[in-house]
N, C-alpha and C positions, 0 to 999 in steps of 0.2 A: 387448579389454576383453569378459569375460563381461555376455551381453546375457538367459542366459536366465530373470532374471528379470523381465526388462522383456516379454519377447517374450509372455506372460504378462495379462492381464487382469483380476483377481478385483474389479476396483473400479466396472468399466463398467454393469455390471446394477442398481446403486446411484444410478443418475443419469434420469429417464426420458428427456430428448431425446437421451440418449447411446444409450439403450439401444434408443430405437424408432427411430434411424437408426443400424444397421448399420456404415455406410460414411460415416458422416461422417468425420474429418481435424480435430477441433476443435484449434487450435492458437492462441488468441489468449487462455488464461487469464488473462493480464497486463491481460488490458484488462473483461477480467471473468468470474469461475469461473463454472463448471457447478455446480447444486445435487443435493445427494444427498434424493430421498424424504421423509429420515427430514428435511429442513428446510423440504417441503413443507406436507409432513404438520402441521408446528410451529407452521407460520404458520396452517393450515383450524383445527388444533386451539386455536388460542389464541382466535378467532371464534369457535367453536361453544362453548367452554366457560367464559372469563369475559372478553367483550367488555366492557373498561368504562373509564374515564378513568381512568389508575391520579393516587391523588395527590389526588384531587377527590371522591371520596364512603365516605361510610363503610359501604355498603351491601358485604355478601359479595363479590359483582363485584370489585368496585372494590379492594377489601383485599386478594384473592386476585392479584388480578390487579398493582398494586402490588409483593406479595412476590417476585411471580416476578422483574418488573422489578427487582427490588433481589440477588437472587439472580443473576443474568446479570449482573449490577456486579461480584458477587463471582468469578460464574466468570469473567470476562474476563481481571481483575484476577489470579485464577492463573494463569490462561494465559501471562498476559505475566509475571509476575517480580516485580509490586507486591503488596508481604510484608512485612509487618510482624514484628520481630528473631524473635516467636511462628511465623513463617512464616504469620500469620494475613488471607487477603487483606483489600485495603483499598477496596471495593467505590466505598466515596465519594469517590472519587479518578479513579474511571471517571464520564467525562461523552460521552451521548450526541449526538449532528452528526448531521445529513443525507448525510454522507461527512467523507474524507479533507482535501478540501479546504474546505469548511466551516469543520472541526476546525482548518486552519493560519490560514484567516480569522479565526476566533475568535482564536490566539494573539498574529497580526502587531498588530490593530486593539486586543487589552485588555493584553498583558505589552507590545510594542512604544510602545506611547500615553503607556506609563508608564513606561521607564525609555528611550528615547529622547530626545536632543535633540540640538540643533544638534554638529555636529563629533564625536557618534557614529558607534560602524561595526556594520554587519551585516553577517557571513559567511555565504555561503551556497555551495554548489560548480555549479560552471560543467554538470554531472549532471545537474540539479533539473530534475526537470516544473516546467509552470508553476504549476502550485500553490503550491510551493513559491517562487519567482520574483515574481509580480507581486503579491503583499499585501503585501510586503519594500520593491521598488518605491512601492511608496504611500504605507507609511507611514514611508519614508526620506522622500520628496517631501513629507511632511505633515509632517512636525518638525525638519526640515535634516539627519537623519544621511545615512552613504554606508553605499553596499553593496556590499558587496567579494566577489568571488570567487576562491573555491582551483581551480585548472587543473592537472590533472593532470600524470602523464609520460610517457613513451614506452610503457610498458606498463600506462598507465589506473591512478595506483598517485597516488595524494598522497604527496608525499613530508615528509619532518620539514622540511625547509627551506621546503618552500611553506610547513606549516603556519606554522612561525615567525615566518614571515616576514607571511602574510594575520592571525595570529591574535595581536593584541598589547591595549596600554593601551585604545586607544579603544577596543576591540570591546564590546558590551554584549549579543549573542546571536548566538548560533554559530546555524542552521540548513539540517540536511544531511541527503540520501535516504540509508538506512542501504542497499539497493539501486537501481541504477539502472534505471528501466521501457524503457532504450536498449538499456544495452551489458549489463547483466547482472550484473553487479561488484556485490558488497559491499563496504563499504568498512572501514576499521577504524574503528568509532562510539567504544568507549572510550577510543582511544588520541586522537581529536579531541576527546571532551570533557573530556581530559585539561590536552589548550593552554586550553583554553576555559576550565574554569572556574582554571585557575593566574592569568589576568588577571580571572577574578570576572566573566565570562559565562555566560548559559543557554544551555544546553544544548538544542535543539530535534531532533526525528527525524523523519523523515518515513517514517513503517513500512508503507507502503500494498504496499509488494513484496516485504517482506521478512517480515511477519509471517502472512502465506499457506505460505511456503514454508521459513524457518530459524525454531532456537528464539530468539524475543526475552525477553531478561533485563532490564527495563527498570535493576534496581540490579547487577547484573554492568558491566552499558553506564556505569553513573552517568552515565542520563541525567535533565532535568527537566522534558520532555514531552515526548510520543508522538504521535504521530494514525497515524492505518490505517482501512480503509473494510472493513467486512464483505463485502460483492457479492464481494471479490476473493478470499474464505476461504469461499464457500461458504453466505455467509450472504443474504439478499434486498438488492436495492439501497433508497438510501436511508438507511440505518444507517452512520453512522461513528462514529468513537471517537475521545478527546483525553483521556489519562491525562496523569496531573500531578501532583506532590507538592505534597500536600495546600497548605505554607505558602504554595507559589508560585500555586497555585491562590487562595485565602484574599485573597491585594493582590492581584489580577487583577480591576478591574471587570468588569461585565457587560456582554455583545457585543450579544442582543437581548433587549429586557424587551417586559413583558404577563403574561400570566398566570402563576401559579404559580411565577414568580422573585421572589418577593419575600413578604419577611415578615411587614410589613404599608404600606399605602400612605393617605395622605391629599391635600388639596386641591394641595398645594402641594412635597411631596413623598416621598420612599418608601424601604422599609430592604432589603436583599437578601434571600433566603432564602439557607441556606447552602450551600457546593458541597456535591453537585453544582446539584442545583434553579438556583442562582443562573446558568445557563448553559444550563439549559432552559426558553424561557419559548415559551409555548403545548400545543398537546397532541401530545405524542410518537408515531412512528411503533411503539408497543406490539406490536404483533403481530411487526412485523419484528424489535426487539429482543429477542424471547422468540424469534424462530426463529434468529436470529443467534448467542442462547444455545447450540442443537439444534446448527448447523455447526461449532462449537468440540467440541461430543459428541462428532461425528462423528469429528474430526480425533483426539481423542484417544482413542475407542474402537479408532481401525485402527494405533495408536500411534504421534504425528506423526514421533519422530525414523528411526522405520521407512519411513515417508512419505518421510522429510528425501531419506534416501537413495536410494529407491528415482528420485525427481527427477533429481537431481544424475546419476542415470545415466544419464536419458534424455535432460539435456541435452546429457552430454558427445557420448553415441551420436547425437543429432540434430548438434551441432557438427562430428563426426568425418564425419560423412556429408555433410556443407554445401561441408565444405572439398576431400574427391574432386571436386567438379565443377568441372572448370577454366575457365569461365563464372560463377562467383560470386567475389564481390566481400564478403570479411568484414568487420560494424563495429565491434569491441570486439578485447579480448583473441586470441589466437592460441591460449591454454590452451585445454581442453574446460573443464577443471577451474576456469576461474575465472569459468561461468555459471551464476544464480541462476535456475532457469527460463527469460530471456529469452536470444532469438539473433536479432542482428539481422545482414542481409546485404543484396546486390543482387545483383540478374542485369545483365552486363555492357551497358553501351546500351541496356537495355529500364524505362523510368516503372516506378516502385512499383508504382503503379497499375493498372497493364494486367497489370503479374506478378499479384499479387492478385484481379483481376477474372478474368484464363485461368486460377486458381488452384481459383475456385469453382466453373471448371464442372465439374475433377475434386474435385468434394466436398473441398477444401480449404479450410480456415480459418486466414490469418494477418491481419496486420495490416498496415497499407502508411499513408506519408506522413510526417509531424515527426514526433509519438508525442508531443504538447506537449511539445517540447522542445528548439523551435526556438536556445535559444542554443546547445546543444550541439551537433548537427549544421554548425550554422554554424563555430562553432571547428575540425571536421574536414571542412571544404569542402566538405559534402555538404547538399544541401536538403530532404532524405526516403530511409525508405528501409524494406526489408520486415523486420517483425518476427515470428520462430516464438517462442511462448513455449509450455511443457509443463508440465503439473501429474500428478499422481499418477494421475489414471484415463487420461493417457495409453498410449500403448504401443509399441514397437518396428514393429508394422504403420503406426501411424499416422506416422511419421518417415518410414518408407520409400517409402508414398503421397503424401508433399508430395518427396520427392526425383525420384519418376517424376514426379508433376505440377511440376516445376520445366522437367528436361527434355523435357519435352513445351511448355513458354512457349516457350523455344528453339528446338526445331522450328521452332512457329509463326511466328517472326519470320527465322527463318535455316535453314530445310527441314531434312530429316531426314538430311543429310551432315553 
């Protein structure tokens, strides 16, 4: 593989934390991405120039804040392909939450409670993050519906036979991750959506690991709802996004109630505000929303497609180097080209927590544990694993540093021979 274009790094200087620590190999972007200076500047700019509560004031500062939030809605809609027939972004289909977890809970407790009844079925995959399992467990328990799991084959793929077997006449909702946070594999969402819609089910996507790394087009995937987090694509923590088709969002009842999500209130009843305000009770993190727009601007200004290609090469190089180490056990597909950002593995006979702690001594940051995906790991016969995940601001040197540090870990436990 030609690695010349990942040997240099024109991006690191844009990220204050990384530029201040040149010896740091940060390989945990699947948990949270680093923030470019432009995002940090945007958050500060909001507070310094337009700090007011959006929607709640008729004075200039509040009006400006409201306008910027609305512009961010449109920006995000365009970024994920939520446009109408004329190519115009549908900003009113963008709902802001605290994170992808809250967005998925919103869907489960509003759409789920609306359409699910005793005997109905919800289908998720065994690859799901707990955030896309537990809400459905809870709603199924409350409604009498049944939760079913798509299971992958030996190549970590969902076969047509499995889709036809699990998605059937009783299925009302299918909710699947586009990219696994453990395995790094990208699932065929458009094909899964085709099966879901064939039986009249809704297609919900967990895009937390896909939106930052691959070009997402909700129209092309024929999705009904999509959830993702701002912090995984370089925005601030505390901002999540739920996109949904307008007619579906209109039918869903509110999740939280209180200020700004109402049109009118009497002593005994209330009329809800239109979407998206219906789902945005209370004061939103307006500065965080504004800065999330700046994060998307950064990605677009650097050619998102080129960044995706760079990340694919980094993931391939990482996979190939890990497979060269005789003491490494890979978790997930053998093909280097199957991984989107995340690659999981174990060091034979050494607990992942010990591995991660020793790697930290060599200034390498990875994640170790069950990665909020215990059913997945249990299905593979393991309880925990190590995960290294790349982003475009990584370079060959970071991966080489990890490989050298893993050799150090092995030597600590087994000596230098």
